[in-house]
Structure formats: structure tokens, C-alpha cells
C-alpha positions in Angstrom: 89.9 8.6 -22.7 88.5 8.8 -19.1 91.1 8.9 -16.3 90.7 5.8 -14.1 90.7 6.4 -10.3 91.2 3.5 -8.0 90.0 3.6 -4.3 92.3 1.6 -2.1 92.8 1.2 1.6 92.2 -1.0 4.7 88.8 -2.6 5.2 86.0 -0.3 6.5 87.7 3.1 5.7 84.8 4.3 3.5 85.9 3.3 0.0 82.4 2.2 -1.1 80.8 5.3 0.4 83.2 7.5 -1.6 82.5 5.4 -4.7 78.8 6.1 -4.4 79.5 9.7 -3.8 81.7 10.1 -6.9 79.4 8.2 -9.2 76.2 9.7 -7.7 74.7 6.3 -7.3 74.0 3.6 -4.8 75.7 0.9 -6.8 78.2 -0.2 -4.1 76.9 -2.0 -1.0 77.7 0.0 2.2 77.6 -1.5 5.7 79.4 -0.8 9.0 81.5 -3.9 9.0 84.8 -4.7 7.3 85.2 -7.0 4.2 81.9 -6.3 2.5 83.4 -5.3 -0.8 85.2 -8.3 -2.5 85.4 -7.6 -6.2 86.5 -4.6 -8.3 83.4 -2.5 -9.1 83.5 0.1 -11.8 81.4 3.3 -12.2 81.4 6.5 -14.1 81.3 10.0 -12.8 81.7 13.6 -14.0 82.6 17.0 -12.6 81.9 19.9 -14.9 83.1 19.0 -18.4 85.5 16.3 -17.1 84.5 12.6 -16.8 86.3 9.8 -15.0 86.0 6.1 -14.1 86.1 5.0 -10.5 87.1 1.5 -9.3 85.9 0.4 -5.8 88.1 -2.3 -4.3 88.1 -4.7 -1.4 90.1 -3.8 1.8 93.8 -4.7 2.1 94.8 -5.8 5.6 98.3 -7.2 4.9 97.8 -10.6 6.5 95.3 -12.1 4.1 94.5 -15.7 4.0 91.9 -17.7 2.0 89.2 -15.5 0.5 90.9 -12.3 1.8 94.0 -13.0 -0.3 91.8 -13.2 -3.4 90.2 -9.9 -2.5 93.6 -8.3 -2.0 94.8 -9.6 -5.4 91.8 -7.8 -7.0 92.7 -4.6 -5.2 96.3 -4.8 -6.5 95.1 -5.4 -10.1 93.0 -2.2 -9.7 96.1 -0.2 -8.7 98.0 -1.5 -11.7 95.3 -0.4 -14.2 94.5 3.0 -12.6 95.9 6.4 -13.6 95.3 7.8 -10.2 95.1 6.1 -6.8 93.1 7.6 -3.9 94.5 6.0 -0.8 91.9 6.2 1.9 92.8 6.1 5.6 90.5 6.4 8.7 90.9 9.5 10.8 89.1 8.0 13.7 91.2 4.7 13.8 94.5 6.5 13.2 97.6 5.3 11.5 98.3 1.6 11.4 101.0 -0.8 10.2 98.7 -1.8 7.3 98.5 1.8 6.1 102.3 2.0 6.1 102.5 -1.3 4.1 100.0 0.0 1.5 101.9 3.3 1.2 105.1 1.4 0.6 103.5 -0.6 -2.2 102.2 2.5 -3.8 105.6 4.2 -3.7 107.3 1.1 -5.3 104.7 1.1 -8.1 105.2 4.9 -8.6 101.5 5.5 -9.0 100.2 9.1 -8.7 98.7 8.8 -5.3 96.5 11.1 -3.2 96.3 10.5 0.5 92.7 10.9 1.6 91.9 11.0 5.3 88.2 10.0 5.6 85.7 10.3 8.5 87.0 13.7 9.7 83.5 15.0 10.4 83.3 16.4 13.9 87.1 16.4 14.3 89.6 19.2 14.1 91.1 18.7 10.6 94.7 19.6 11.5 94.7 17.1 14.4 92.9 14.4 12.3 95.6 14.4 9.6 98.6 14.9 11.8 99.6 11.2 12.1 99.4 10.6 8.3 102.1 13.0 7.3 104.6 10.3 8.2 103.4 8.2 5.2 105.3 10.5 2.9 102.6 10.6 0.2 102.2 14.4 0.1 99.6 16.5 1.7 96.7 14.5 3.4 93.3 15.5 2.2 90.6 15.5 4.9 87.1 14.6 3.7 83.9 13.1 5.0 82.6 10.8 2.3 79.3 10.1 4.0 78.4 13.8 4.0 80.3 14.8 0.9 82.5 17.3 2.7 85.6 18.4 0.6 84.9 15.6 -1.9 84.2 17.9 -4.8 87.3 20.0 -4.0 89.4 16.9 -3.9 88.2 15.5 -7.3 88.6 19.0 -8.9 92.3 18.9 -7.9 92.7 15.3 -8.9 91.3 16.0 -12.4 93.2 19.3 -12.9 95.9 17.8 -15.2 93.4 16.1 -17.4 91.7 17.8 -20.4 88.0 18.5 -20.6 85.7 16.4 -22.6 85.0 17.7 -26.1 81.5 19.1 -26.5 80.6 16.8 -29.4 82.2 13.7 -27.7 79.7 11.2 -26.5 80.2 10.1 -22.9 81.4 6.6 -22.3 78.5 4.2 -21.9 79.3 1.2 -19.9 75.7 -0.1 -20.3 76.0 -0.5 -24.1 75.4 -4.0 -25.4 73.5 -7.1 -24.3 73.2 -7.3 -20.5 73.7 -10.8 -19.4 72.8 -11.6 -15.8 74.4 -14.8 -14.3 71.9 -16.1 -11.7 71.8 -19.0 -9.4 72.1 -20.4 -5.9 75.3 -19.9 -3.8 78.3 -21.9 -4.8 77.0 -23.2 -8.2 79.9 -21.7 -10.1 78.6 -18.3 -11.2 81.8 -16.3 -10.7 83.9 -19.1 -12.2 81.6 -19.0 -15.3 81.9 -15.2 -15.5 85.7 -15.4 -15.4 85.7 -18.2 -18.0 83.4 -16.1 -20.3 85.7 -13.1 -19.9 89.0 -15.1 -20.2 90.5 -13.5 -17.1 90.2 -13.7 -13.3 87.9 -10.7 -13.1 85.9 -11.6 -10.0 86.8 -13.4 -6.8 86.3 -17.1 -6.9 86.6 -19.2 -3.7 85.2 -22.5 -2.5 82.8 -20.8 -0.1 79.1 -20.1 -0.4 78.3 -16.3 -0.6 81.7 -15.2 -2.0 80.0 -12.7 -4.3 78.1 -10.0 -2.3 77.4 -7.3 -4.9 76.1 -7.3 -8.5 79.3 -6.7 -10.5 78.8 -5.2 -14.0 81.6 -6.0 -16.5 81.4 -4.4 -20.0 83.4 -6.3 -22.7 83.5 -7.1 -26.4 83.5 -10.4 -28.1 84.1 -10.7 -31.8 83.2 -7.0 -32.3 79.9 -7.2 -30.4 79.4 -5.4 -27.0 78.2 -7.2 -23.9 77.7 -6.4 -20.2 78.2 -9.4 -17.9 76.6 -9.1 -14.5 77.9 -11.4 -11.8 75.4 -11.6 -9.0 75.3 -12.9 -5.4 73.7 -16.3 -4.8 70.2 -16.4 -3.5 69.5 -18.8 -0.7 66.1 -19.7 0.8 64.6 -16.9 2.8 64.7 -18.8 6.1 68.5 -19.2 5.8 69.1 -15.5 5.3 69.9 -13.6 8.6 72.7 -11.1 7.9 71.7 -7.6 6.8 74.5 -7.6 4.1 73.2 -10.8 2.6 69.6 -9.3 2.4 71.0 -6.3 0.5 73.0 -8.7 -1.8 69.8 -10.5 -2.7 68.0 -7.2 -3.4 70.9 -6.3 -5.7 70.5 -9.7 -7.5 66.8 -9.3 -8.0 67.3 -5.8 -9.4 70.0 -7.2 -11.7 67.5 -9.8 -13.0 65.0 -7.1 -13.9 67.6 -4.9 -15.6 69.3 -7.6 -17.7 68.3 -8.6 -21.2 69.2 -12.3 -20.9 69.5 -14.3 -17.7 71.8 -17.3 -17.5 70.5 -19.5 -14.7 73.2 -21.7 -13.5 72.3 -25.1 -12.1 74.5 -27.5 -10.1 74.7 -30.9 -11.7 76.3 -32.4 -8.6 73.5 -31.4 -6.2 70.7 -31.7 -8.7 67.6 -29.6 -9.0 66.3 -28.2 -5.8 63.3 -26.0 -4.9 65.4 -22.8 -4.8 66.3 -23.3 -8.5 62.6 -23.4 -9.3 61.9 -20.2 -7.3 64.7 -18.4 -9.1 63.5 -19.5 -12.5 59.9 -18.4 -11.6 61.2 -15.0 -10.7 63.1 -14.7 -14.0 60.0 -15.7 -15.9 57.7 -13.4 -14.0 60.2 -10.6 -14.8 59.8 -11.4 -18.4 63.6 -11.9 -19.0 65.0 -14.0 -21.8 66.5 -17.2 -20.4 69.4 -19.6 -21.0 69.9 -22.6 -18.8 73.5 -23.7 -17.9 74.0 -27.0 -16.0 77.5 -26.6 -14.5 80.0 -29.1 -13.0 79.0 -31.6 -15.7 82.6 -32.9 -16.1 83.5 -36.1 -14.3 79.8 -36.8 -13.5 78.8 -40.4 -13.5 76.5 -41.5 -16.4 73.8 -42.5 -13.9 73.9 -39.0 -12.3 73.8 -37.4 -15.8 70.7 -39.4 -16.8 69.0 -38.5 -13.5 69.7 -34.8 -14.0 68.4 -34.8 -17.6 65.2 -36.6 -16.4 64.7 -34.1 -13.6 65.1 -31.2 -16.0 62.7 -32.7 -18.5 60.1 -33.5 -15.8 60.3 -30.3 -13.6 61.4 -27.6 -16.0 58.7 -28.2 -18.7 57.4 -24.6 -18.0 60.7 -23.3 -19.4 61.1 -25.6 -22.3 61.6 -22.7 -24.7 65.0 -21.9 -23.1 68.1 -23.4 -24.6 69.9 -25.9 -22.3 73.7 -26.3 -22.0 75.7 -28.8 -20.1 79.0 -27.0 -19.2 82.1 -27.0 -17.0 82.9 -23.4 -16.1 86.1 -24.6 -14.4 87.5 -26.3 -17.5 85.7 -24.2 -20.1 83.8 -27.1 -21.6 80.9 -25.8 -23.9 81.0 -22.3 -22.3 81.5 -20.8 -25.8 78.2 -22.3 -26.9 76.4 -20.0 -24.6 76.9 -16.9 -26.8 74.8 -18.0 -29.8 72.0 -18.9 -27.4 72.3 -15.5 -25.7 72.1 -13.8 -29.1 69.1 -15.8 -30.2 67.3 -15.2 -27.0 68.0 -11.4 -27.2 66.9 -11.2 -30.8 63.7 -13.1 -30.1 62.9 -10.9 -27.1 63.3 -7.7 -29.1 61.6 -8.9 -32.3 58.9 -6.9 -34.0 56.2 -8.4 -36.3 53.5 -6.8 -38.5 49.9 -6.9 -37.5 49.1 -8.6 -40.8 51.5 -11.4 -40.1 50.3 -12.0 -36.6 46.6 -11.9 -37.7 47.4 -14.4 -40.4 49.0 -16.8 -37.9 46.0 -16.4 -35.6 43.5 -17.2 -38.4 45.5 -20.2 -39.4 45.6 -21.5 -35.8 41.8 -21.0 -35.5 41.2 -22.8 -38.7 43.3 -25.7 -37.5 41.7 -25.9 -34.1 38.7 -23.7 -33.3 38.0 -22.3 -29.9 35.3 -24.1 -27.9 31.6 -23.1 -27.5 30.6 -21.1 -24.4 26.9 -20.9 -23.6 26.1 -22.2 -27.1 28.2 -19.5 -28.8 31.5 -20.0 -30.4 34.4 -17.9 -29.1 35.7 -15.8 -32.0 39.3 -14.5 -32.3 39.5 -11.9 -35.0 42.9 -10.2 -35.1 46.2 -10.0 -33.3 48.9 -7.3 -33.1 52.1 -6.8 -31.1 51.7 -4.9 -27.8 55.3 -4.7 -26.7 58.7 -6.4 -26.7 61.2 -7.8 -24.1 59.2 -10.0 -23.6 57.1 -10.0 -26.8 53.4 -9.3 -26.0 50.7 -10.4 -28.5 47.3 -8.7 -28.1 44.4 -10.8 -29.5 41.0 -9.3 -30.1 37.7 -11.2 -30.3 34.6 -11.9 -28.3 34.2 -13.9 -25.1 38.0 -14.0 -24.7 37.6 -14.0 -21.0 36.2 -17.6 -21.2 39.0 -18.9 -23.3 40.4 -22.1 -21.7 44.0 -22.2 -20.5 44.7 -25.2 -22.8 43.7 -23.1 -25.8 45.9 -20.2 -24.7 48.8 -22.7 -24.5 48.0 -23.9 -28.0 48.1 -20.4 -29.3 51.4 -19.7 -27.5 53.0 -22.8 -28.9 51.7 -22.0 -32.4 53.0 -18.5 -32.5 56.3 -19.6 -31.0 56.8 -22.3 -33.6 55.8 -20.2 -36.6 57.8 -17.1 -35.5 60.7 -19.2 -34.4 60.9 -17.6 -31.0 63.6 -19.1 -28.8 64.8 -18.3 -25.3 62.2 -15.8 -24.3 58.7 -16.0 -22.7 55.8 -14.8 -24.8 52.8 -13.1 -23.2 49.3 -12.9 -24.6 46.6 -10.4 -23.8 43.0 -11.2 -24.8 40.6 -8.4 -25.3 36.9 -8.6 -26.0 34.7 -6.3 -28.0 31.9 -4.4 -26.1 28.6 -2.9 -27.0 29.3 0.7 -28.1 26.1 1.9 -26.6 26.7 0.6 -23.1 28.2 3.8 -21.8 27.2 6.2 -24.6 25.0 8.9 -23.1 24.5 10.4 -26.6 22.9 7.3 -28.1 19.6 7.9 -29.9 16.3 6.4 -28.7 16.4 3.9 -31.5 19.9 2.7 -30.5 18.8 2.4 -26.8 15.7 0.5 -27.8 17.8 -1.9 -29.9 20.0 -2.4 -26.9 17.1 -3.2 -24.6 15.6 -5.6 -27.2 18.9 -7.5 -27.4 19.0 -7.7 -23.6 15.5 -9.2 -23.4 16.4 -11.7 -26.1 19.4 -12.9 -24.1 17.3 -13.2 -21.0 14.6 -15.2 -22.8 17.2 -17.7 -24.1 18.6 -18.1 -20.6 15.1 -18.8 -19.1 14.4 -21.5 -21.8 17.5 -23.3 -20.7 
């Protein structure tokens, strides 16, 4: 079992910087202002043959109100579940009353605590740590998380009591299972839905747009099946985004969309469909992700407003009609459990594999039912189909003159394949390839083959001139 290390301290002491250093990643957002981290963020790291799990937390200031109180509660939960606490203080800011309050809490909880004095680069170490001896938490450890100074030595000492990982033991994989990205505009209820799906208050929920700032990955199991739930920051219209931190949050959200297997796009029933919802859906579809639509805040809605929302969805979301639609209340849990079967169906459809024989048979049946149109007096011929990829499924269709195939016929093929193969919840992509003259670029062709090619070219030109 990996030891769990929690990083706690006041805001802006460098917890997220140290988290990235320990996990050798850039998963945690880092910026030079306090309060950027709000939720618990987990990551894995290793040193030699020893592995560990790190928890990044929001800053604790001691006088929290509103959203800061919810952040502090998440930090205290991280302390409770950790085996080791790294208590970070700021060498440049010096000792504060908040540091003393946090130290007292750690002593009361009797947690194994290491006092880490960060930002000592450019300072005399003995002077930088002098004030912090009074906290009574043992020897202060001077480090510079931004530059990695003394970090490896510190973690080596922290992990000394723990056994090495067995050679044959597989490392813990937090990414195992279906990755579910919860996407939407700010304040539509994404974090509330995540907490409801998990059955615990895992991420900060507050009645304020932009509460979630980072993409929070949460591995869990449900009925013996693994999942990874990803809570993301809300994406506003570009013209409304001014803060640098929010720009990075949006980048994290867009990356989370590309990396997830299934995206749950959360819509707000009370505000109705807006253009930003359509932009987010378009990005999900262009990324090729499987899709589940969840209309939140459905409880207590007037029947007239419900009818209007249903009509808007039918009229404006026709391009995503393959996605299963759920009307839910994340706050009260209404219909939230119904999301899981849709997620599983969408995932299975996105990763399905079909034989070339079956796909070609479906193509031939579709052509028999409704033939492609004539182009320049010649019928477009579609001969065979095979699978070119999955997630999303890609069907490659071979024939002649496929470049002239109308969009309406392509939609007919897409709908036919989707219906016969029972594909739900994922986009399907078609690639059309035409045959070519094998002598067009064949330098080794015989004189007879080249003459035949020239004769065919003259015949085509004569037909065009007669028209």
C-alpha cells in the first residue's frame, strides 16, 4: 500500500509547486497568487523502489468564510486520510499566527508531520528556518520547491520507514477504468453532480461561478467496475475571460475532454440552452469523445419551462441526437444513477470492433436499398468497408468517385451503420477512398499499358466534347 503524503499550509506557500515536483508532472495549476488550489488533488510519485501518493490541498488561513471555509474543510479531510503530513511554511514571509494554528491542529491529531520551510533559495538556511523552531514540530527542512533543492533528500527521509515495492508488484494505476469528464458552463452544477455520483463531498461546491479551477481526477469503483471521474472548470465565453488563472483552467478543461473516454455535458435547465453550450458540444464532438447529455436543475421546474427546454434540445441539438439524454437533479440525486448505464453503453460503442465482412455486408445492403447518385453520367460505386479505428469508430469505405458523394448520402450511410450496429453515445466517422489508375505513376509500365492509358484518356475527352 502506498504511503499517502498530504501537503498543507497557508495559501501561496508553494504546495502545488511541490506537488508537481514530487509527481514529476504539471497536473496542479501554479500561479503567484493565493487561493488558486481549492480541491484535493491526488498524484503518484516514486523514489527508487518506493512509491507514494501525494495530496495537494487548498491553503488554510484560519479565518475562512464562504468558499474559503469549504476549501479549508477539504484540507482537513486530506490531513485525516494521510499517513504523513508535509507542513509547508514560507521562509520569505516568516512565521505567522496561521502557521501556529495549523501546527496546533496537527499536534492535536497526532499526525506524523514534517515541517518544510519553502522558498529558501538565495537565503542563508540557518537564518531562514530560525523562526520556525518555535512551532515544536521537530527539525525544519529547508527546501526550494521551484528549483527542486533538497526535495529528493526530504522525500528519502520521509519514506525511510516504509518498505520498498516488491519487484513483481504492479504500480498503482489511478487511470484504470472508464474516464468520465464532467463538462459544462460555470455554475451549472458539475461539482455537485461529481459529489452525488461519488456519494461524498469530494470537491468544493459553492454558489459562485468559477468555484472549480483545476481538472480534478477521482478514481473510484462502482459495483466492482473501475471509473475515473474528472471534475473540470467551467468554460465561459472567450470575451469574458481575463484572469490568467482562468485561462489555464480552461486549457486544463479542454485537455481533460481530449483525454476522457466519455464526456457528460451538463446543461442548466433554468437558464436554458445558450450558445456556449453549443460551442462546448462542438468541441466534444470534434474531439471524437463519446457523449452523454445531462440536463441539471430539473426539479421544481414549471411544466412550461420543461416543455420549452425539451423543444430547444430537439431543435438545436439534432447534430448530437445519438447521445442519450437525462433530466436530473444533482442536488437531490434524481436520476443521477441512470447516467452509469448510458456511460457504459457509450464507452462500449466507442471501443467496438467489427469484421470487414460484416461492414461490407451492411454497405452493400445500404447501396441496394438506396443507390448513390450519378455523377457525369456514371454511377458512384461503393465496393467495400472496413474499420479504420476506434474511439471514435472510423469506417473506411472504398469505391470510385467517392469524392463526389453528396453529404446527404453520407448521412444516410452513417444512420444506417449506426442503426444496424446499435451504436449509441459516440460519433461515427467515415472516410471515403477512391480507386486510382495503377499506371498513373508507374514508371515501369509497358508500352502497351501506357498506350491503353492514353486511349482511355482520349475516350474521356471525346465524351466531354460531345456534351
